[in-house]
C-alpha positions in Angstrom: 8.2 -5.0 2.4 4.5 -5.4 1.5 1.5 -5.2 3.8 1.7 -5.3 7.5 -1.8 -5.9 8.9 -3.1 -5.0 12.3 -4.4 -7.8 14.5 -7.3 -5.6 15.7 -9.6 -5.1 12.7 -12.0 -2.2 12.8 -15.6 -3.4 12.3 -19.0 -1.8 12.0 -21.9 -2.4 14.3 -22.7 -5.7 12.5 -19.2 -7.1 13.0 -18.3 -6.6 9.3 -14.8 -5.3 8.5 -15.0 -2.6 5.8 -12.3 -2.5 3.2 -11.4 -0.6 0.0 -9.3 -1.3 -3.0 -7.2 1.8 -3.9 -4.8 2.6 -6.7 -1.5 4.3 -5.6 1.9 4.5 -7.3 0.8 2.3 -10.2 -0.3 -0.6 -7.9 -3.6 -1.7 -6.3 -3.9 -2.3 -2.6 -6.6 -3.8 -0.5 -6.8 -1.7 2.7 -8.7 -1.6 6.0 -8.7 0.9 8.8 -5.6 0.3 11.0 -3.5 -1.4 8.2 0.1 -0.3 7.8 1.1 -0.3 4.1 4.4 0.5 2.4 3.9 2.6 -0.8 6.6 3.8 -3.2 8.5 6.9 -1.9 6.1 9.9 -1.6 8.6 12.4 -0.2 6.4 13.3 2.8 7.2 14.2 6.4 6.2 11.9 9.3 2.7 12.6 10.7 1.6 14.1 7.4 -1.9 13.4 6.2 -2.4 11.5 2.9 -5.6 11.2 0.9 -6.2 8.5 -1.7 -9.0 9.5 -4.0 -8.5 6.8 -6.6 -10.8 4.2 -4.9 -11.5 1.3 -7.3 -13.9 -0.6 -5.0 -15.5 -0.1 -1.6 -17.1 -2.9 0.6 -19.1 -1.7 3.5 -21.6 -4.5 3.7 -22.3 -4.4 0.0 -19.6 -4.2 -2.7 -19.5 -0.9 -4.7 -17.3 -1.0 -7.8 -16.3 2.3 -9.6 -16.2 3.1 -13.2 -13.2 3.7 -13.0 -13.4 5.2 -9.5 -16.1 5.2 -6.8 -17.7 8.6 -6.6 -17.0 10.5 -3.3 -15.0 7.7 -1.7 -11.8 8.8 0.0 -9.2 6.7 2.0 -7.3 8.8 4.5 -3.9 7.9 6.1 -1.1 9.2 8.1 2.6 8.8 7.2 4.6 6.9 9.8 8.1 7.1 8.3 10.1 6.7 5.1 12.9 4.2 4.6 14.7 1.8 2.4 14.1 -1.9 2.0 16.8 -4.6 2.3 19.0 -4.9 -0.8 17.9 -7.3 -3.5 20.9 -8.8 -5.3 20.5 -9.8 -8.9 23.3 -12.3 -10.0 23.5 -13.7 -13.5 26.1 -16.3 -14.5 26.4 -18.0 -17.9 28.2 -21.2 -17.4 31.4 -22.0 -19.4 31.3 -18.4 -20.9 33.2 -16.5 -18.1 30.3 -14.1 -18.1 29.0 -12.8 -14.7 26.8 -9.9 -13.8 26.0 -8.7 -10.3 23.6 -5.8 -9.5 21.8 -4.6 -6.5 18.6 -2.7 -5.8 17.1 -1.0 -2.7 13.5 0.2 -2.9 12.6 3.5 -1.2 9.2 3.3 0.6 6.8 5.4 2.6 5.0 3.6 5.4 1.4 4.8 5.9 -1.2 3.9 8.5 -4.8 3.9 7.1 -6.9 5.9 9.5 -10.3 6.3 7.8 -12.3 5.0 4.9 -15.1 7.3 3.9 
């Protein structure tokens, strides 16, 4: 599914769009306020609040990089819904061997709207 970005980017008084790089479910995501991102399944109800405290970098005019995380930085979000992606079919065939393998996979995800970067 990946990242669904909002067309209206939230900017500060100087017109600069603040962003953060967070670590969630073993992956790194670049997020801005208003972005809608699909994370691995978290098992949360819709409208539930989510906090990501593992902020690797924060850019609010000047870039702040953590060692390993930025002190006091928090990214807050709100769960929109949970769902399943389209099926990915893995098909392997070895020619002239009469050997075939077909498997499928559907990823469970939690869709989250980023509400605040603090």
